mmCIF entry with sequence, helices, sheets and N, C-alpha, C, O atoms, coordinates in Angstrom:
data_MODEL
# 
_entry.id   MODEL 
# 
_entity.id                         1 
_entity.type                       polymer 
_entity.pdbx_number_of_molecules   1 
# 
_entity_poly.entity_id                      1 
_entity_poly.type                           'polypeptide(L)' 
_entity_poly.nstd_linkage                   no 
_entity_poly.nstd_monomer                   no 
_entity_poly.pdbx_seq_one_letter_code       MARPIKETPILYGEDARRFEARMQERRRISVEERAEMDMIYKTLRATANF 
_entity_poly.pdbx_seq_one_letter_code_can   MARPIKETPILYGEDARRFEARMQERRRISVEERAEMDMIYKTLRATANF 
_entity_poly.pdbx_strand_id                 A 
# 
loop_
_entity_poly_seq.entity_id 
_entity_poly_seq.num 
_entity_poly_seq.mon_id 
_entity_poly_seq.hetero 
1 1  MET n 
1 2  ALA n 
1 3  ARG n 
1 4  PRO n 
1 5  ILE n 
1 6  LYS n 
1 7  GLU n 
1 8  THR n 
1 9  PRO n 
1 10 ILE n 
1 11 LEU n 
1 12 TYR n 
1 13 GLY n 
1 14 GLU n 
1 15 ASP n 
1 16 ALA n 
1 17 ARG n 
1 18 ARG n 
1 19 PHE n 
1 20 GLU n 
1 21 ALA n 
1 22 ARG n 
1 23 MET n 
1 24 GLN n 
1 25 GLU n 
1 26 ARG n 
1 27 ARG n 
1 28 ARG n 
1 29 ILE n 
1 30 SER n 
1 31 VAL n 
1 32 GLU n 
1 33 GLU n 
1 34 ARG n 
1 35 ALA n 
1 36 GLU n 
1 37 MET n 
1 38 ASP n 
1 39 MET n 
1 40 ILE n 
1 41 TYR n 
1 42 LYS n 
1 43 THR n 
1 44 LEU n 
1 45 ARG n 
1 46 ALA n 
1 47 THR n 
1 48 ALA n 
1 49 ASN n 
1 50 PHE n 
# 
_struct_asym.id          A 
_struct_asym.entity_id   1 
# 
loop_
_struct_conf.conf_type_id 
_struct_conf.id 
_struct_conf.pdbx_PDB_helix_id 
_struct_conf.beg_label_comp_id 
_struct_conf.beg_label_asym_id 
_struct_conf.beg_label_seq_id 
_struct_conf.pdbx_beg_PDB_ins_code 
_struct_conf.end_label_comp_id 
_struct_conf.end_label_asym_id 
_struct_conf.end_label_seq_id 
_struct_conf.pdbx_end_PDB_ins_code 
_struct_conf.beg_auth_comp_id 
_struct_conf.beg_auth_asym_id 
_struct_conf.beg_auth_seq_id 
_struct_conf.end_auth_comp_id 
_struct_conf.end_auth_asym_id 
_struct_conf.end_auth_seq_id 
_struct_conf.pdbx_PDB_helix_class 
_struct_conf.details 
_struct_conf.pdbx_PDB_helix_length 
HELX_P HELX_P1 AA1 GLY A 13 ? GLN A 24 ? GLY A 13 GLN A 24 1 ? 12 
HELX_P HELX_P2 AA2 VAL A 31 ? THR A 47 ? VAL A 31 THR A 47 1 ? 17 
# 
_struct_conf_type.id          HELX_P 
_struct_conf_type.criteria    ? 
_struct_conf_type.reference   ? 
# 
loop_
_atom_site.group_PDB 
_atom_site.id 
_atom_site.type_symbol 
_atom_site.label_atom_id 
_atom_site.label_alt_id 
_atom_site.label_comp_id 
_atom_site.label_asym_id 
_atom_site.label_entity_id 
_atom_site.label_seq_id 
_atom_site.pdbx_PDB_ins_code 
_atom_site.Cartn_x 
_atom_site.Cartn_y 
_atom_site.Cartn_z 
_atom_site.occupancy 
_atom_site.B_iso_or_equiv 
_atom_site.pdbx_formal_charge 
_atom_site.auth_seq_id 
_atom_site.auth_comp_id 
_atom_site.auth_asym_id 
_atom_site.auth_atom_id 
_atom_site.pdbx_PDB_model_num 
ATOM 1   N N  . MET A 1 1  ? 48.761 -25.273 -16.844 1.00 0.00 ? 1  MET A N  1 
ATOM 2   C CA . MET A 1 1  ? 47.955 -24.224 -16.278 1.00 0.00 ? 1  MET A CA 1 
ATOM 3   C C  . MET A 1 1  ? 48.780 -22.937 -16.240 1.00 0.00 ? 1  MET A C  1 
ATOM 4   O O  . MET A 1 1  ? 49.975 -22.966 -15.946 1.00 0.00 ? 1  MET A O  1 
ATOM 5   N N  . ALA A 1 2  ? 48.148 -21.838 -16.533 1.00 0.00 ? 2  ALA A N  1 
ATOM 6   C CA . ALA A 1 2  ? 48.858 -20.547 -16.574 1.00 0.00 ? 2  ALA A CA 1 
ATOM 7   C C  . ALA A 1 2  ? 49.183 -20.046 -15.186 1.00 0.00 ? 2  ALA A C  1 
ATOM 8   O O  . ALA A 1 2  ? 48.440 -20.267 -14.230 1.00 0.00 ? 2  ALA A O  1 
ATOM 9   N N  . ARG A 1 3  ? 50.306 -19.369 -15.098 1.00 0.00 ? 3  ARG A N  1 
ATOM 10  C CA . ARG A 1 3  ? 50.699 -18.746 -13.842 1.00 0.00 ? 3  ARG A CA 1 
ATOM 11  C C  . ARG A 1 3  ? 50.132 -17.331 -13.790 1.00 0.00 ? 3  ARG A C  1 
ATOM 12  O O  . ARG A 1 3  ? 49.959 -16.702 -14.834 1.00 0.00 ? 3  ARG A O  1 
ATOM 13  N N  . PRO A 1 4  ? 49.840 -16.820 -12.596 1.00 0.00 ? 4  PRO A N  1 
ATOM 14  C CA . PRO A 1 4  ? 49.344 -15.451 -12.518 1.00 0.00 ? 4  PRO A CA 1 
ATOM 15  C C  . PRO A 1 4  ? 50.431 -14.438 -12.919 1.00 0.00 ? 4  PRO A C  1 
ATOM 16  O O  . PRO A 1 4  ? 51.622 -14.659 -12.700 1.00 0.00 ? 4  PRO A O  1 
ATOM 17  N N  . ILE A 1 5  ? 49.994 -13.352 -13.497 1.00 0.00 ? 5  ILE A N  1 
ATOM 18  C CA . ILE A 1 5  ? 50.917 -12.301 -13.914 1.00 0.00 ? 5  ILE A CA 1 
ATOM 19  C C  . ILE A 1 5  ? 51.269 -11.455 -12.707 1.00 0.00 ? 5  ILE A C  1 
ATOM 20  O O  . ILE A 1 5  ? 50.391 -11.016 -11.964 1.00 0.00 ? 5  ILE A O  1 
ATOM 21  N N  . LYS A 1 6  ? 52.565 -11.229 -12.517 1.00 0.00 ? 6  LYS A N  1 
ATOM 22  C CA . LYS A 1 6  ? 53.015 -10.426 -11.388 1.00 0.00 ? 6  LYS A CA 1 
ATOM 23  C C  . LYS A 1 6  ? 52.736 -8.948  -11.647 1.00 0.00 ? 6  LYS A C  1 
ATOM 24  O O  . LYS A 1 6  ? 52.644 -8.516  -12.796 1.00 0.00 ? 6  LYS A O  1 
ATOM 25  N N  . GLU A 1 7  ? 52.603 -8.185  -10.576 1.00 0.00 ? 7  GLU A N  1 
ATOM 26  C CA . GLU A 1 7  ? 52.385 -6.759  -10.705 1.00 0.00 ? 7  GLU A CA 1 
ATOM 27  C C  . GLU A 1 7  ? 53.618 -6.077  -11.270 1.00 0.00 ? 7  GLU A C  1 
ATOM 28  O O  . GLU A 1 7  ? 54.744 -6.505  -11.019 1.00 0.00 ? 7  GLU A O  1 
ATOM 29  N N  . THR A 1 8  ? 53.402 -5.023  -12.026 1.00 0.00 ? 8  THR A N  1 
ATOM 30  C CA . THR A 1 8  ? 54.504 -4.257  -12.575 1.00 0.00 ? 8  THR A CA 1 
ATOM 31  C C  . THR A 1 8  ? 55.104 -3.400  -11.477 1.00 0.00 ? 8  THR A C  1 
ATOM 32  O O  . THR A 1 8  ? 54.368 -2.703  -10.779 1.00 0.00 ? 8  THR A O  1 
ATOM 33  N N  . PRO A 1 9  ? 56.423 -3.430  -11.302 1.00 0.00 ? 9  PRO A N  1 
ATOM 34  C CA . PRO A 1 9  ? 57.021 -2.605  -10.247 1.00 0.00 ? 9  PRO A CA 1 
ATOM 35  C C  . PRO A 1 9  ? 56.898 -1.124  -10.575 1.00 0.00 ? 9  PRO A C  1 
ATOM 36  O O  . PRO A 1 9  ? 56.899 -0.736  -11.743 1.00 0.00 ? 9  PRO A O  1 
ATOM 37  N N  . ILE A 1 10 ? 56.794 -0.309  -9.548  1.00 0.00 ? 10 ILE A N  1 
ATOM 38  C CA . ILE A 1 10 ? 56.707 1.137   -9.697  1.00 0.00 ? 10 ILE A CA 1 
ATOM 39  C C  . ILE A 1 10 ? 58.104 1.705   -9.519  1.00 0.00 ? 10 ILE A C  1 
ATOM 40  O O  . ILE A 1 10 ? 58.816 1.360   -8.576  1.00 0.00 ? 10 ILE A O  1 
ATOM 41  N N  . LEU A 1 11 ? 58.485 2.586   -10.445 1.00 0.00 ? 11 LEU A N  1 
ATOM 42  C CA . LEU A 1 11 ? 59.805 3.196   -10.381 1.00 0.00 ? 11 LEU A CA 1 
ATOM 43  C C  . LEU A 1 11 ? 59.731 4.514   -9.629  1.00 0.00 ? 11 LEU A C  1 
ATOM 44  O O  . LEU A 1 11 ? 58.765 5.266   -9.752  1.00 0.00 ? 11 LEU A O  1 
ATOM 45  N N  . TYR A 1 12 ? 60.772 4.778   -8.848  1.00 0.00 ? 12 TYR A N  1 
ATOM 46  C CA . TYR A 1 12 ? 60.864 6.002   -8.070  1.00 0.00 ? 12 TYR A CA 1 
ATOM 47  C C  . TYR A 1 12 ? 62.212 6.658   -8.305  1.00 0.00 ? 12 TYR A C  1 
ATOM 48  O O  . TYR A 1 12 ? 63.164 6.001   -8.726  1.00 0.00 ? 12 TYR A O  1 
ATOM 49  N N  . GLY A 1 13 ? 62.292 7.952   -8.034  1.00 0.00 ? 13 GLY A N  1 
ATOM 50  C CA . GLY A 1 13 ? 63.566 8.674   -8.027  1.00 0.00 ? 13 GLY A CA 1 
ATOM 51  C C  . GLY A 1 13 ? 64.276 8.672   -9.365  1.00 0.00 ? 13 GLY A C  1 
ATOM 52  O O  . GLY A 1 13 ? 63.668 8.869   -10.418 1.00 0.00 ? 13 GLY A O  1 
ATOM 53  N N  . GLU A 1 14 ? 65.582 8.443   -9.298  1.00 0.00 ? 14 GLU A N  1 
ATOM 54  C CA . GLU A 1 14 ? 66.425 8.516   -10.487 1.00 0.00 ? 14 GLU A CA 1 
ATOM 55  C C  . GLU A 1 14 ? 66.044 7.444   -11.507 1.00 0.00 ? 14 GLU A C  1 
ATOM 56  O O  . GLU A 1 14 ? 66.127 7.696   -12.709 1.00 0.00 ? 14 GLU A O  1 
ATOM 57  N N  . ASP A 1 15 ? 65.636 6.281   -11.073 1.00 0.00 ? 15 ASP A N  1 
ATOM 58  C CA . ASP A 1 15 ? 65.201 5.234   -11.997 1.00 0.00 ? 15 ASP A CA 1 
ATOM 59  C C  . ASP A 1 15 ? 64.000 5.720   -12.813 1.00 0.00 ? 15 ASP A C  1 
ATOM 60  O O  . ASP A 1 15 ? 63.948 5.501   -14.023 1.00 0.00 ? 15 ASP A O  1 
ATOM 61  N N  . ALA A 1 16 ? 63.054 6.363   -12.175 1.00 0.00 ? 16 ALA A N  1 
ATOM 62  C CA . ALA A 1 16 ? 61.869 6.872   -12.869 1.00 0.00 ? 16 ALA A CA 1 
ATOM 63  C C  . ALA A 1 16 ? 62.255 7.953   -13.863 1.00 0.00 ? 16 ALA A C  1 
ATOM 64  O O  . ALA A 1 16 ? 61.742 7.971   -14.982 1.00 0.00 ? 16 ALA A O  1 
ATOM 65  N N  . ARG A 1 17 ? 63.153 8.860   -13.476 1.00 0.00 ? 17 ARG A N  1 
ATOM 66  C CA . ARG A 1 17 ? 63.582 9.926   -14.385 1.00 0.00 ? 17 ARG A CA 1 
ATOM 67  C C  . ARG A 1 17 ? 64.320 9.357   -15.592 1.00 0.00 ? 17 ARG A C  1 
ATOM 68  O O  . ARG A 1 17 ? 64.102 9.808   -16.716 1.00 0.00 ? 17 ARG A O  1 
ATOM 69  N N  . ARG A 1 18 ? 65.193 8.370   -15.371 1.00 0.00 ? 18 ARG A N  1 
ATOM 70  C CA . ARG A 1 18 ? 65.919 7.732   -16.468 1.00 0.00 ? 18 ARG A CA 1 
ATOM 71  C C  . ARG A 1 18 ? 64.952 7.028   -17.421 1.00 0.00 ? 18 ARG A C  1 
ATOM 72  O O  . ARG A 1 18 ? 65.089 7.125   -18.640 1.00 0.00 ? 18 ARG A O  1 
ATOM 73  N N  . PHE A 1 19 ? 63.982 6.323   -16.856 1.00 0.00 ? 19 PHE A N  1 
ATOM 74  C CA . PHE A 1 19 ? 63.010 5.607   -17.673 1.00 0.00 ? 19 PHE A CA 1 
ATOM 75  C C  . PHE A 1 19 ? 62.205 6.588   -18.530 1.00 0.00 ? 19 PHE A C  1 
ATOM 76  O O  . PHE A 1 19 ? 62.016 6.364   -19.726 1.00 0.00 ? 19 PHE A O  1 
ATOM 77  N N  . GLU A 1 20 ? 61.736 7.667   -17.919 1.00 0.00 ? 20 GLU A N  1 
ATOM 78  C CA . GLU A 1 20 ? 60.943 8.664   -18.640 1.00 0.00 ? 20 GLU A CA 1 
ATOM 79  C C  . GLU A 1 20 ? 61.756 9.301   -19.759 1.00 0.00 ? 20 GLU A C  1 
ATOM 80  O O  . GLU A 1 20 ? 61.251 9.483   -20.867 1.00 0.00 ? 20 GLU A O  1 
ATOM 81  N N  . ALA A 1 21 ? 63.014 9.641   -19.478 1.00 0.00 ? 21 ALA A N  1 
ATOM 82  C CA . ALA A 1 21 ? 63.868 10.235  -20.509 1.00 0.00 ? 21 ALA A CA 1 
ATOM 83  C C  . ALA A 1 21 ? 64.083 9.268   -21.658 1.00 0.00 ? 21 ALA A C  1 
ATOM 84  O O  . ALA A 1 21 ? 64.071 9.670   -22.821 1.00 0.00 ? 21 ALA A O  1 
ATOM 85  N N  . ARG A 1 22 ? 64.276 8.015   -21.343 1.00 0.00 ? 22 ARG A N  1 
ATOM 86  C CA . ARG A 1 22 ? 64.491 7.003   -22.366 1.00 0.00 ? 22 ARG A CA 1 
ATOM 87  C C  . ARG A 1 22 ? 63.247 6.788   -23.235 1.00 0.00 ? 22 ARG A C  1 
ATOM 88  O O  . ARG A 1 22 ? 63.363 6.518   -24.430 1.00 0.00 ? 22 ARG A O  1 
ATOM 89  N N  . MET A 1 23 ? 62.065 6.906   -22.636 1.00 0.00 ? 23 MET A N  1 
ATOM 90  C CA . MET A 1 23 ? 60.823 6.749   -23.392 1.00 0.00 ? 23 MET A CA 1 
ATOM 91  C C  . MET A 1 23 ? 60.580 7.936   -24.328 1.00 0.00 ? 23 MET A C  1 
ATOM 92  O O  . MET A 1 23 ? 59.913 7.792   -25.352 1.00 0.00 ? 23 MET A O  1 
ATOM 93  N N  . GLN A 1 24 ? 61.116 9.099   -23.980 1.00 0.00 ? 24 GLN A N  1 
ATOM 94  C CA . GLN A 1 24 ? 60.942 10.293  -24.813 1.00 0.00 ? 24 GLN A CA 1 
ATOM 95  C C  . GLN A 1 24 ? 61.873 10.309  -26.022 1.00 0.00 ? 24 GLN A C  1 
ATOM 96  O O  . GLN A 1 24 ? 61.597 11.000  -27.003 1.00 0.00 ? 24 GLN A O  1 
ATOM 97  N N  . GLU A 1 25 ? 62.976 9.555   -25.963 1.00 0.00 ? 25 GLU A N  1 
ATOM 98  C CA . GLU A 1 25 ? 63.927 9.525   -27.069 1.00 0.00 ? 25 GLU A CA 1 
ATOM 99  C C  . GLU A 1 25 ? 63.313 8.778   -28.246 1.00 0.00 ? 25 GLU A C  1 
ATOM 100 O O  . GLU A 1 25 ? 62.651 7.753   -28.077 1.00 0.00 ? 25 GLU A O  1 
ATOM 101 N N  . ARG A 1 26 ? 63.540 9.302   -29.419 1.00 0.00 ? 26 ARG A N  1 
ATOM 102 C CA . ARG A 1 26 ? 63.112 8.627   -30.633 1.00 0.00 ? 26 ARG A CA 1 
ATOM 103 C C  . ARG A 1 26 ? 64.348 8.073   -31.306 1.00 0.00 ? 26 ARG A C  1 
ATOM 104 O O  . ARG A 1 26 ? 65.291 8.809   -31.600 1.00 0.00 ? 26 ARG A O  1 
ATOM 105 N N  . ARG A 1 27 ? 64.342 6.790   -31.546 1.00 0.00 ? 27 ARG A N  1 
ATOM 106 C CA . ARG A 1 27 ? 65.483 6.159   -32.211 1.00 0.00 ? 27 ARG A CA 1 
ATOM 107 C C  . ARG A 1 27 ? 65.240 6.171   -33.711 1.00 0.00 ? 27 ARG A C  1 
ATOM 108 O O  . ARG A 1 27 ? 64.240 5.635   -34.189 1.00 0.00 ? 27 ARG A O  1 
ATOM 109 N N  . ARG A 1 28 ? 66.137 6.771   -34.438 1.00 0.00 ? 28 ARG A N  1 
ATOM 110 C CA . ARG A 1 28 ? 66.035 6.818   -35.892 1.00 0.00 ? 28 ARG A CA 1 
ATOM 111 C C  . ARG A 1 28 ? 66.660 5.558   -36.467 1.00 0.00 ? 28 ARG A C  1 
ATOM 112 O O  . ARG A 1 28 ? 67.731 5.131   -36.034 1.00 0.00 ? 28 ARG A O  1 
ATOM 113 N N  . ILE A 1 29 ? 65.988 4.971   -37.440 1.00 0.00 ? 29 ILE A N  1 
ATOM 114 C CA . ILE A 1 29 ? 66.556 3.791   -38.080 1.00 0.00 ? 29 ILE A CA 1 
ATOM 115 C C  . ILE A 1 29 ? 66.948 4.151   -39.507 1.00 0.00 ? 29 ILE A C  1 
ATOM 116 O O  . ILE A 1 29 ? 66.323 4.997   -40.146 1.00 0.00 ? 29 ILE A O  1 
ATOM 117 N N  . SER A 1 30 ? 67.987 3.496   -39.987 1.00 0.00 ? 30 SER A N  1 
ATOM 118 C CA . SER A 1 30 ? 68.476 3.777   -41.333 1.00 0.00 ? 30 SER A CA 1 
ATOM 119 C C  . SER A 1 30 ? 67.571 3.123   -42.366 1.00 0.00 ? 30 SER A C  1 
ATOM 120 O O  . SER A 1 30 ? 66.740 2.275   -42.042 1.00 0.00 ? 30 SER A O  1 
ATOM 121 N N  . VAL A 1 31 ? 67.747 3.528   -43.593 1.00 0.00 ? 31 VAL A N  1 
ATOM 122 C CA . VAL A 1 31 ? 66.969 2.954   -44.691 1.00 0.00 ? 31 VAL A CA 1 
ATOM 123 C C  . VAL A 1 31 ? 67.254 1.457   -44.805 1.00 0.00 ? 31 VAL A C  1 
ATOM 124 O O  . VAL A 1 31 ? 66.351 0.672   -45.095 1.00 0.00 ? 31 VAL A O  1 
ATOM 125 N N  . GLU A 1 32 ? 68.508 1.063   -44.577 1.00 0.00 ? 32 GLU A N  1 
ATOM 126 C CA . GLU A 1 32 ? 68.873 -0.341  -44.667 1.00 0.00 ? 32 GLU A CA 1 
ATOM 127 C C  . GLU A 1 32 ? 68.192 -1.148  -43.560 1.00 0.00 ? 32 GLU A C  1 
ATOM 128 O O  . GLU A 1 32 ? 67.695 -2.247  -43.810 1.00 0.00 ? 32 GLU A O  1 
ATOM 129 N N  . GLU A 1 33 ? 68.167 -0.608  -42.337 1.00 0.00 ? 33 GLU A N  1 
ATOM 130 C CA . GLU A 1 33 ? 67.493 -1.304  -41.231 1.00 0.00 ? 33 GLU A CA 1 
ATOM 131 C C  . GLU A 1 33 ? 65.999 -1.476  -41.536 1.00 0.00 ? 33 GLU A C  1 
ATOM 132 O O  . GLU A 1 33 ? 65.424 -2.534  -41.281 1.00 0.00 ? 33 GLU A O  1 
ATOM 133 N N  . ARG A 1 34 ? 65.386 -0.429  -42.081 1.00 0.00 ? 34 ARG A N  1 
ATOM 134 C CA . ARG A 1 34 ? 63.963 -0.475  -42.416 1.00 0.00 ? 34 ARG A CA 1 
ATOM 135 C C  . ARG A 1 34 ? 63.694 -1.523  -43.496 1.00 0.00 ? 34 ARG A C  1 
ATOM 136 O O  . ARG A 1 34 ? 62.723 -2.275  -43.414 1.00 0.00 ? 34 ARG A O  1 
ATOM 137 N N  . ALA A 1 35 ? 64.553 -1.565  -44.497 1.00 0.00 ? 35 ALA A N  1 
ATOM 138 C CA . ALA A 1 35 ? 64.395 -2.538  -45.575 1.00 0.00 ? 35 ALA A CA 1 
ATOM 139 C C  . ALA A 1 35 ? 64.525 -3.964  -45.036 1.00 0.00 ? 35 ALA A C  1 
ATOM 140 O O  . ALA A 1 35 ? 63.777 -4.854  -45.441 1.00 0.00 ? 35 ALA A O  1 
ATOM 141 N N  . GLU A 1 36 ? 65.470 -4.177  -44.128 1.00 0.00 ? 36 GLU A N  1 
ATOM 142 C CA . GLU A 1 36 ? 65.651 -5.506  -43.523 1.00 0.00 ? 36 GLU A CA 1 
ATOM 143 C C  . GLU A 1 36 ? 64.418 -5.902  -42.710 1.00 0.00 ? 36 GLU A C  1 
ATOM 144 O O  . GLU A 1 36 ? 63.963 -7.044  -42.771 1.00 0.00 ? 36 GLU A O  1 
ATOM 145 N N  . MET A 1 37 ? 63.887 -4.950  -41.952 1.00 0.00 ? 37 MET A N  1 
ATOM 146 C CA . MET A 1 37 ? 62.694 -5.227  -41.154 1.00 0.00 ? 37 MET A CA 1 
ATOM 147 C C  . MET A 1 37 ? 61.505 -5.578  -42.055 1.00 0.00 ? 37 MET A C  1 
ATOM 148 O O  . MET A 1 37 ? 60.745 -6.498  -41.752 1.00 0.00 ? 37 MET A O  1 
ATOM 149 N N  . ASP A 1 38 ? 61.350 -4.852  -43.151 1.00 0.00 ? 38 ASP A N  1 
ATOM 150 C CA . ASP A 1 38 ? 60.269 -5.139  -44.093 1.00 0.00 ? 38 ASP A CA 1 
ATOM 151 C C  . ASP A 1 38 ? 60.421 -6.524  -44.713 1.00 0.00 ? 38 ASP A C  1 
ATOM 152 O O  . ASP A 1 38 ? 59.440 -7.250  -44.873 1.00 0.00 ? 38 ASP A O  1 
ATOM 153 N N  . MET A 1 39 ? 61.656 -6.888  -45.060 1.00 0.00 ? 39 MET A N  1 
ATOM 154 C CA . MET A 1 39 ? 61.903 -8.205  -45.651 1.00 0.00 ? 39 MET A CA 1 
ATOM 155 C C  . MET A 1 39 ? 61.538 -9.314  -44.655 1.00 0.00 ? 39 MET A C  1 
ATOM 156 O O  . MET A 1 39 ? 60.890 -10.294 -45.021 1.00 0.00 ? 39 MET A O  1 
ATOM 157 N N  . ILE A 1 40 ? 61.955 -9.152  -43.409 1.00 0.00 ? 40 ILE A N  1 
ATOM 158 C CA . ILE A 1 40 ? 61.648 -10.143 -42.376 1.00 0.00 ? 40 ILE A CA 1 
ATOM 159 C C  . ILE A 1 40 ? 60.144 -10.248 -42.167 1.00 0.00 ? 40 ILE A C  1 
ATOM 160 O O  . ILE A 1 40 ? 59.606 -11.347 -42.040 1.00 0.00 ? 40 ILE A O  1 
ATOM 161 N N  . TYR A 1 41 ? 59.463 -9.097  -42.130 1.00 0.00 ? 41 TYR A N  1 
ATOM 162 C CA . TYR A 1 41 ? 58.014 -9.078  -41.963 1.00 0.00 ? 41 TYR A CA 1 
ATOM 163 C C  . TYR A 1 41 ? 57.322 -9.817  -43.109 1.00 0.00 ? 41 TYR A C  1 
ATOM 164 O O  . TYR A 1 41 ? 56.437 -10.639 -42.873 1.00 0.00 ? 41 TYR A O  1 
ATOM 165 N N  . LYS A 1 42 ? 57.717 -9.533  -44.328 1.00 0.00 ? 42 LYS A N  1 
ATOM 166 C CA . LYS A 1 42 ? 57.096 -10.177 -45.491 1.00 0.00 ? 42 LYS A CA 1 
ATOM 167 C C  . LYS A 1 42 ? 57.348 -11.681 -45.481 1.00 0.00 ? 42 LYS A C  1 
ATOM 168 O O  . LYS A 1 42 ? 56.467 -12.459 -45.847 1.00 0.00 ? 42 LYS A O  1 
ATOM 169 N N  . THR A 1 43 ? 58.558 -12.101 -45.060 1.00 0.00 ? 43 THR A N  1 
ATOM 170 C CA . THR A 1 43 ? 58.875 -13.524 -44.975 1.00 0.00 ? 43 THR A CA 1 
ATOM 171 C C  . THR A 1 43 ? 57.996 -14.215 -43.936 1.00 0.00 ? 43 THR A C  1 
ATOM 172 O O  . THR A 1 43 ? 57.475 -15.303 -44.180 1.00 0.00 ? 43 THR A O  1 
ATOM 173 N N  . LEU A 1 44 ? 57.836 -13.583 -42.787 1.00 0.00 ? 44 LEU A N  1 
ATOM 174 C CA . LEU A 1 44 ? 56.978 -14.153 -41.743 1.00 0.00 ? 44 LEU A CA 1 
ATOM 175 C C  . LEU A 1 44 ? 55.530 -14.237 -42.192 1.00 0.00 ? 44 LEU A C  1 
ATOM 176 O O  . LEU A 1 44 ? 54.858 -15.239 -41.947 1.00 0.00 ? 44 LEU A O  1 
ATOM 177 N N  . ARG A 1 45 ? 55.044 -13.187 -42.849 1.00 0.00 ? 45 ARG A N  1 
ATOM 178 C CA . ARG A 1 45 ? 53.668 -13.180 -43.331 1.00 0.00 ? 45 ARG A CA 1 
ATOM 179 C C  . ARG A 1 45 ? 53.437 -14.305 -44.360 1.00 0.00 ? 45 ARG A C  1 
ATOM 180 O O  . ARG A 1 45 ? 52.375 -14.925 -44.387 1.00 0.00 ? 45 ARG A O  1 
ATOM 181 N N  . ALA A 1 46 ? 54.435 -14.548 -45.187 1.00 0.00 ? 46 ALA A N  1 
ATOM 182 C CA . ALA A 1 46 ? 54.304 -15.571 -46.226 1.00 0.00 ? 46 ALA A CA 1 
ATOM 183 C C  . ALA A 1 46 ? 54.266 -16.968 -45.624 1.00 0.00 ? 46 ALA A C  1 
ATOM 184 O O  . ALA A 1 46 ? 53.620 -17.855 -46.182 1.00 0.00 ? 46 ALA A O  1 
ATOM 185 N N  . THR A 1 47 ? 54.942 -17.184 -44.500 1.00 0.00 ? 47 THR A N  1 
ATOM 186 C CA . THR A 1 47 ? 54.997 -18.525 -43.896 1.00 0.00 ? 47 THR A CA 1 
ATOM 187 C C  . THR A 1 47 ? 53.936 -18.731 -42.831 1.00 0.00 ? 47 THR A C  1 
ATOM 188 O O  . THR A 1 47 ? 53.743 -19.860 -42.381 1.00 0.00 ? 47 THR A O  1 
ATOM 189 N N  . ALA A 1 48 ? 53.245 -17.686 -42.415 1.00 0.00 ? 48 ALA A N  1 
ATOM 190 C CA . ALA A 1 48 ? 52.239 -17.815 -41.341 1.00 0.00 ? 48 ALA A CA 1 
ATOM 191 C C  . ALA A 1 48 ? 50.975 -18.477 -41.889 1.00 0.00 ? 48 ALA A C  1 
ATOM 192 O O  . ALA A 1 48 ? 50.573 -18.244 -43.029 1.00 0.00 ? 48 ALA A O  1 
ATOM 193 N N  . ASN A 1 49 ? 50.375 -19.292 -41.064 1.00 0.00 ? 49 ASN A N  1 
ATOM 194 C CA . ASN A 1 49 ? 49.127 -19.969 -41.426 1.00 0.00 ? 49 ASN A CA 1 
ATOM 195 C C  . ASN A 1 49 ? 47.996 -19.517 -40.495 1.00 0.00 ? 49 ASN A C  1 
ATOM 196 O O  . ASN A 1 49 ? 47.630 -20.217 -39.551 1.00 0.00 ? 49 ASN A O  1 
ATOM 197 N N  . PHE A 1 50 ? 47.467 -18.355 -40.780 1.00 0.00 ? 50 PHE A N  1 
ATOM 198 C CA . PHE A 1 50 ? 46.380 -17.840 -39.946 1.00 0.00 ? 50 PHE A CA 1 
ATOM 199 C C  . PHE A 1 50 ? 45.050 -18.050 -40.621 1.00 0.00 ? 50 PHE A C  1 
ATOM 200 O O  . PHE A 1 50 ? 44.013 -17.681 -40.071 1.00 0.00 ? 50 PHE A O  1 
# 
């Protein structure tokens, strides 16, 4: 039987400011990282039975 999902905690003060700043940052990935991600995705798609 499934357990109930707990409420998401609300952030206040410095924690909230840090979280917001972190969400605004865009992480750039290299061409090699992107190629690896694509390879993993294609491998998973090939083995999935949907």
